[in-house]
PAZAPA-4460 file (N, C-alpha, C; in steps of 0.05 Angstrom, whole numbers, plus 32768, in hexadecimal, padded with zeros to 4 digits):
% residues 176
    n_x    n_y    n_z   ca_x   ca_y   ca_z    c_x    c_y    c_z   seq   type   mol
   8373   8C33   8951   8362   8C1C   894F   8346   8C22   8958     1      M     A
   8334   8C17   894B   8317   8C1B   8952   8310   8C09   8969     2      A     A
   82FB   8C10   8978   82F2   8C01   898E   82EA   8BE5   8986     3      Q     A
   82DD   8BE1   896E   82D4   8BC7   8965   82EC   8BB4   895F     4      S     A
   8303   8BC0   8956   831B   8BAF   8951   8326   8BA4   896B     5      D     A
   8326   8BB4   8980   832F   8BAA   899A   831E   8B94   89A5     6      L     A
   8304   8B97   89A2   82F1   8B83   89AC   82F4   8B69   899D     7      T     A
   82F8   8B6B   8982   82FB   8B53   8972   8315   8B44   8979     8      M     A
   832B   8B53   897C   8344   8B46   8984   8343   8B39   899F     9      N     A
   8336   8B47   89B2   8334   8B3D   89CD   8323   8B23   89CE    10      H     A
   830F   8B20   89BE   82FE   8B09   89BE   830B   8AF0   89B2    11      S     A
   831F   8AF4   89A0   832E   8ADE   8994   833E   8AD0   89AA    12      I     A
   8349   8ADE   89BD   835A   8AD2   89D1   834B   8ACA   89EA    13      H     A
   8332   8AD0   89EC   8323   8AC9   8A04   8318   8AAD   8A01    14      R     A
   8319   8A9E   8A17   830E   8A82   8A18   82F3   8A83   8A26    15      F     A
   82E0   8A76   8A1A   82C7   8A72   8A29   82CB   8A58   8A39    16      D     A
   82B9   8A52   8A4A   82BC   8A3B   8A5C   82BE   8A21   8A4C    17      R     A
   82AE   8A1D   8A37   82AF   8A04   8A28   82CA   8A00   8A1A    18      R     A
   82D5   8A16   8A0F   82EF   8A14   8A01   8305   8A0F   8A16    19      R     A
   8303   8A1C   8A2D   8317   8A18   8A42   8317   89FB   8A4C    20      F     A
   82FF   89F0   8A51   82FD   89D5   8A5B   8307   89C1   8A46    21      N     A
   8301   89C6   8A2D   830B   89B4   8A18   8329   89B4   8A17    22      S     A
   8335   89CC   8A18   8352   89CE   8A18   835E   89C1   8A30    23      L     A
   8352   89C5   8A47   835C   89B9   8A60   835A   899A   8A5E    24      L     A
   8345   898F   8A53   8342   8972   8A50   8358   8967   8A3D    25      A     A
   835E   8976   8A27   8373   896D   8A15   838E   896D   8A22    26      Q     A
   8394   8982   8A31   83AE   8983   8A3F   83B0   896D   8A54    27      I     A
   839A   8968   8A62   839A   8953   8A77   839E   8938   8A6A    28      S     A
   8390   8933   8A54   8393   8919   8A46   83AF   8915   8A3C    29      A     A
   83BB   892A   8A31   83D6   8929   8A27   83EA   8923   8A3E    30      G     A
   83E6   8930   8A54   83F8   892C   8A6B   83F5   8910   8A76    31      A     A
   83DC   8905   8A76   83D8   88EA   8A80   83E5   88D6   8A6D    32      Y     A
   83E2   88D9   8A53   83EE   88C6   8A40   840D   88C8   8A42    33      V     A
   8417   88DF   8A45   8435   88E2   8A47   843F   88D5   8A61    34      A     A
   8430   88D8   8A77   8439   88CB   8A8F   8437   88AD   8A8E    35      S     A
   8423   88A2   8A80   8420   8885   8A7E   8435   887A   8A6B    36      Q     A
   843A   8887   8A55   844D   887D   8A41   8469   887D   8A4D    37      S     A
   8470   8890   8A5D   848B   8890   8A68   848E   8879   8A7C    38      S     A
   8479   8872   8A8B   847B   885B   8A9D   847B   8841   8A8E    39      S     A
   846D   8840   8A77   846D   8828   8A67   8488   8821   8A5C    40      L     A
   8497   8836   8A54   84B0   8831   8A46   84C8   8836   8A57    41      F     A
   84C5   883D   8A70   84DC   8844   8A80   84EE   882B   8A86    42      S     A
   84E2   8813   8A87   84F2   87FC   8A8C   84FF   87F0   8A73    43      D     A
   84F7   87F9   8A5B   8501   87ED   8A43   851C   87F7   8A3B    44      E     A
   8520   8811   8A3B   8539   881D   8A33   8542   8830   8A49    45      I     A
   8558   882B   8A55   8562   883B   8A6A   857E   8846   8A64    46      T     A
   8586   885A   8A71   85A1   8864   8A6F   85B0   8860   8A89    47      N     A
   85AA   884B   8A97   85B7   8844   8AB0   85D4   883C   8AAA    48      D     A
   85E8   884C   8AB3   8604   8845   8AAD   860E   882D   8ABD    49      P     A
   85FF   8824   8AD0   8608   880E   8AE1   85FF   87F3   8AD8    50      F     A
   85EF   87F1   8AC4   85E6   87D7   8AB9   85E6   87D8   8A9B    51      R     A
   85E8   87C1   8A8E   85E8   87C1   8A70   85CF   87CE   8A64    52      P     A
   85D2   87DA   8A4D   85BC   87E5   8A3F   85BB   87D9   8A23    53      N     A
   85A3   87D4   8A19   859F   87CB   89FE   859E   87E3   89EC    54      I     A
   85B2   87E6   89DC   85B6   8800   89CD   85A8   8801   89B2    55      T     A
   85A3   87EB   89A6   8597   87EC   898A   857E   87DC   8988    56      S     A
   8570   87D8   899E   8557   87C9   899D   855C   87AB   899A    57      G     A
   8548   879D   8991   854A   8780   898D   853F   877A   8971    58      I     A
   8547   8763   8966   853D   875C   894B   853B   873D   894A    59      A     A
   8528   8734   893A   8525   8718   8935   8525   8714   8917    60      S     A
   852F   86FE   890E   8531   86F9   88F1   8537   86DC   88EB    61      G     A
   853A   86D6   88D1   853F   86BB   88C7   852C   86A7   88D4    62      D     A
   8512   86AE   88D4   84FE   869E   88E1   84F6   8687   88CF    63      V     A
   84F6   866F   88D9   84EC   8657   88CB   84D6   864B   88DC    64      T     A
   84CC   8634   88D3   84B6   8628   88E2   84BF   861E   88FE    65      H     A
   84D9   861B   8902   84E2   8611   891C   84FA   8620   8928    66      S     A
   8502   8636   891C   851A   8645   8925   8518   8662   891E    67      A     A
   8528   8672   892D   852A   868F   8927   8544   8699   8934    68      A     A
   854C   86B1   892C   8564   86BD   8937   855C   86D7   8945    69      T     A
   8567   86DB   895D   8563   86F4   896C   857D   8703   896D    70      I     A
   857C   871D   896A   8594   872E   8969   8590   8746   897B    71      W     A
   85A5   874E   8989   85A5   8767   8998   85C1   8771   899E    72      S     A
   85C3   8789   89A9   85DD   8795   89AF   85DC   87A2   89CA    73      R     A
   85F2   879E   89D9   85F5   87AA   89F4   8609   87C1   89F2    74      S     A
   860A   87D0   8A07   861E   87E6   8A08   8638   87DE   8A15    75      D     A
   863B   87C4   8A1C   8653   87BA   8A2A   8654   879C   8A27    76      R     A
   866A   8790   8A30   866D   8773   8A30   8657   8767   8A42    77      A     A
   8646   8757   8A35   862F   874C   8A44   8626   8732   8A37    78      A     A
   8616   8723   8A46   860B   8709   8A3C   85EE   870D   8A35    79      R     A
   85E7   8704   8A1D   85CB   8706   8A15   85BA   86F0   8A22    80      M     A
   85A3   86F8   8A2C   8590   86E4   8A38   8575   86E9   8A2A    81      I     A
   856A   86D3   8A1F   8551   86D5   8A11   853C   86C4   8A1F    82      V     A
   8524   86CF   8A23   850E   86C0   8A2E   84F9   86BD   8A18    83      E     A
   84EE   86A5   8A15   84DA   869F   8A00   84C0   8697   8A0D    84      L     A
   84AA   869D   8A00   8490   8695   8A0A   847D   8693   89F2    85      S     A
   8468   8683   89F6   8454   8681   89E1   843D   8695   89E6    86      S     A
   843F   86A5   89FB   842A   86B9   8A00   8437   86D3   8A0A    87      N     A
   8428   86E8   8A08   8432   8703   8A0E   8437   8707   8A2C    88      E     A
   842A   86F7   8A3D   842E   86FA   8A59   8447   86EC   8A63    89      S     A
   8455   86DE   8A52   846D   86D0   8A58   846A   86BB   8A6E    90      F     A
   8453   86AD   8A6D   8450   8695   8A7E   845E   867F   8A71    91      K     A
   8469   866C   8A81   8479   8656   8A76   8490   865F   8A65    92      N     A
   84A1   866F   8A71   84B8   867B   8A63   84CE   8666   8A5F    93      V     A
   84DA   8667   8A48   84F2   8657   8A42   8509   866A   8A41    94      R     A
   851C   8667   8A53   8533   867A   8A55   854B   866E   8A48    95      R     A
   8558   867D   8A37   8570   8674   8A29   8586   8688   8A2E    96      I     A
   859C   867E   8A39   85B4   868E   8A3D   85C3   868E   8A23    97      V     A
   85C5   86A5   8A17   85D1   86A8   89FC   85EF   86AE   89FD    98      G     A
   85F9   86B8   89E7   8615   86BD   89E4   861D   86D7   89F3    99      P     A
   8637   86DA   89F7   8642   86F2   8A02   8647   8706   89EC   100      D     A
   8642   8720   89F2   8648   8735   89DF   8661   8744   89E8   101      A     A
   8675   8744   89D7   868F   8751   89DD   8694   8768   89CA   102      F     A
   86A9   8778   89D1   86B0   878F   89C1   86B7   8787   89A4   103      E     A
   86C4   8770   89A0   86CC   8769   8984   86B4   8763   8972   104      H     A
   869C   875F   897E   8684   875B   896E   8672   8774   8971   105      S     A
   867D   878A   897A   866F   87A3   897F   8658   879F   8993   106      D     A
   865D   878D   89A6   864A   8787   89BC   862F   877C   89B1   107      F     A
   8630   8770   899A   8617   8763   898F   8617   8746   8996   108      T     A
   85FF   873B   8998   85FC   871E   899D   85E5   8714   898C   109      A     A
   85E8   86FC   8983   85D4   86EF   8971   85CF   86D3   897B   110      K     A
   85B6   86CC   897E   85AF   86B2   8989   859B   86A4   8976   111      L     A
   85A2   868C   896E   8590   867C   895D   857E   866B   896F   112      R     A
   8564   866F   896C   8550   8660   897C   8547   8648   896B   113      L     A
   8549   8631   8977   853F   8618   8969   8529   860B   8979   114      N     A
   851B   85F9   896D   8506   85EA   897B   84EC   85FA   897F   115      G     A
   84E7   860E   896D   84CF   861E   896F   84B8   860E   8962   116      L     A
   849F   8614   896A   8488   8607   895F   847F   8615   8946   117      K     A
   8479   8606   8931   8470   8613   8918   8455   8620   891A   118      P     A
   8451   8636   890C   8437   8643   890B   842E   8650   8924   119      G     A
   8441   8658   8936   8439   8664   894F   8448   867E   8954   120      E     A
   843C   8690   8964   844A   86A9   896C   845F   86A2   8980   121      P     A
   8475   86B1   8980   848A   86AE   8993   848F   86CA   899F   122      V     A
   848C   86CC   89B9   8492   86E5   89C8   84AD   86E1   89D5   123      F     A
   84BE   86F6   89D3   84D8   86F3   89DF   84E1   870D   89EC   124      Y     A
   84F2   870A   8A00   84FE   8721   8A0F   851C   871D   8A0E   125      R     A
   852A   8733   8A0B   8548   8732   8A0A   8552   8744   8A21   126      V     A
   8566   8739   8A2F   8574   8748   8A44   8591   8742   8A41   127      R     A
   85A2   8754   8A4C   85BF   874F   8A4D   85C8   874F   8A6A   128      F     A
   85DA   873D   8A70   85E6   873A   8A8A   8602   8744   8A89   129      Q     A
   8609   8757   8A9A   8624   8763   8A9A   8639   874E   8AA1   130      D     A
   864D   874B   8A91   8661   8736   8A96   8675   873E   8AAC   131      L     A
   8677   8757   8AB3   8688   8760   8AC9   867A   875E   8AE4   132      S     A
   865F   875E   8AE4   8650   875B   8AFC   8636   874D   8AF5   133      D     A
   8635   8733   8AFA   861F   8722   8AF1   8604   8729   8AFE   134      L     A
   8604   8739   8B13   85EB   8741   8B20   85DE   8758   8B11   135      S     A
   85EB   8764   8AFD   85E0   877B   8AEE   85D4   8771   8AD4   136      K     A
   85BA   8778   8AD0   85AC   8770   8AB8   85A0   8788   8AAA   137      M     A
   859F   8788   8A90   8591   879D   8A82   8573   879B   8A85   138      S     A
   8565   87B0   8A7F   8548   87AE   8A7E   8541   879D   8A66   139      A     A
   852B   878E   8A67   8524   877D   8A51   8516   878C   8A3A   140      P     A
   851B   8783   8A22   850B   878C   8A0B   84FD   8774   89FF   141      L     A
   84E4   8778   89F8   84D3   8762   89EF   84CD   8764   89D1   142      A     A
   84CA   874D   89C4   84C2   874C   89A8   84B1   8734   89A3   143      G     A
   84A8   8732   898A   8496   871C   8982   849B   8716   8964   144      R     A
   8498   86FD   895D   8498   86F4   8941   8486   86DB   8940   145      F     A
   847F   86D4   8928   846F   86BB   8923   8480   86A8   8912   146      N     A
   8480   868F   891A   848C   867B   8909   8478   8673   88F3   147      T     A
   8481   866E   88DB   846E   8665   88C6   8464   8649   88CB   148      P     A
   844D   8643   88C1   8441   8628   88C4   8452   8614   88B4   149      A     A
   8452   85FC   88BE   8460   85E6   88B0   844F   85DC   889A   150      L     A
   8459   85DB   8881   844B   85D1   886A   8459   85B8   8860   151      C     A
   844A   85A4   885A   8455   858B   884E   844D   858A   8831   152      L     A
   8460   8585   8820   845A   8583   8803   8456   8567   87FA   153      G     A
   8441   8561   87EB   843B   8547   87E1   8434   854A   87C3   154      I     A
   8440   853A   87B2   843A   853C   8796   8425   8526   878F   155      S     A
   8411   852E   8780   83FD   851B   8778   8402   8511   875B   156      N     A
   83F2   84FE   8752   83F7   84F2   8738   83F3   8505   8720   157      S     A
   83E7   851B   8724   83E2   852F   870F   83F9   8543   870D   158      L     A
   840E   853F   871D   8425   8552   871C   8420   856B   872B   159      G     A
   840D   856C   873D   8408   8584   874D   8413   8580   8769   160      R     A
   841D   8595   8773   8427   8595   878F   8410   859B   87A2   161      A     A
   840D   858B   87B6   83F8   8590   87CA   8407   8597   87E4   162      I     A
   8401   85AE   87EE   840D   85B7   8807   83F9   85B5   881E   163      L     A
   8401   85A8   8833   83F0   85A5   884A   83FA   85B6   8860   164      L     A
   83EA   85C8   886A   83F1   85DA   8880   83E8   85CC   8899   165      D     A
   83FB   85C2   88A9   83F4   85B3   88C1   83E7   85C5   88D7   166      K     A
   83EE   85DF   88D7   83E3   85F0   88EC   83C5   85F5   88E8   167      A     A
   83BC   85F8   88CF   83A0   85FE   88CB   8391   85E8   88BD   168      T     A
   839E   85D2   88B7   8392   85BB   88A9   8386   85C3   888F   169      A     A
   8393   85D6   8881   838A   85DF   8867   839A   85D1   8851   170      S     A
   838E   85CF   883A   839C   85C3   8823   839E   85D7   880D   171      T     A
   83B5   85DA   8801   83BA   85EC   87EB   83C4   85DC   87D3   172      F     A
   83BB   85E1   87BB   83C4   85D3   87A4   83D3   85E7   8792   173      V     A
   83EB   85E1   878A   83FA   85F2   8778   8403   85E3   8760   174      A     A
   8402   85EF   8749   840B   85E2   8730   8429   85E5   872F   175      V     A
   8437   85CE   8729   8454   85CE   8728   845D   85D2   870C   176      V     A
***
C-alpha cells in the first residue's frame, strides 16, 4: 500500500471536534428521549404478576350522539372500571363500575355508556380490579372519542329536508 492510501483511510475514520460534538449531541438527545418515553409509558402497560394487566389495549365503538361502548380485556378474572371526563386532565370524573370479565368470555368486558353529551369529546380511562383481591388494580389505559352533534330534521313545503345542528347552530339543506 502506498503512503497516500493509508493517510486517506485514516482520515475517513477520524472525527474532528465539530463532527464529534454533533454525534455526541445526537446520542444524548436519543438517550434523553428514550428515558422520557419509558417513564411516560411505564404506568400504562405492566407485566406485574400480582395485579391485573390489560392485555389487548382498550377500544371504543358504536358511538352515537348520547352513547358509546368501551371494550377491554384483562389477563384474569377482574371487574372493569371506567372513568369519564369532558377534559384531558380528568377533572370532574364520572366513575362507572362495569361488568366482570371471566374466563368464559376470555376475560373481556364491554360497557355501554349512556347519557353522553352530543358533539363533545369524551376522555376515558379503563382499569381492572382483581376479583380475588379487590385491593389490586391494573394500571389505567386512557382513550378518547367524540360524540357526533345532534341534528334535527325538519321538512319544508318544498320537499327539502332541513337539518339543524344544535352544537354549531348551523343549517344544512338536503334534497330528498
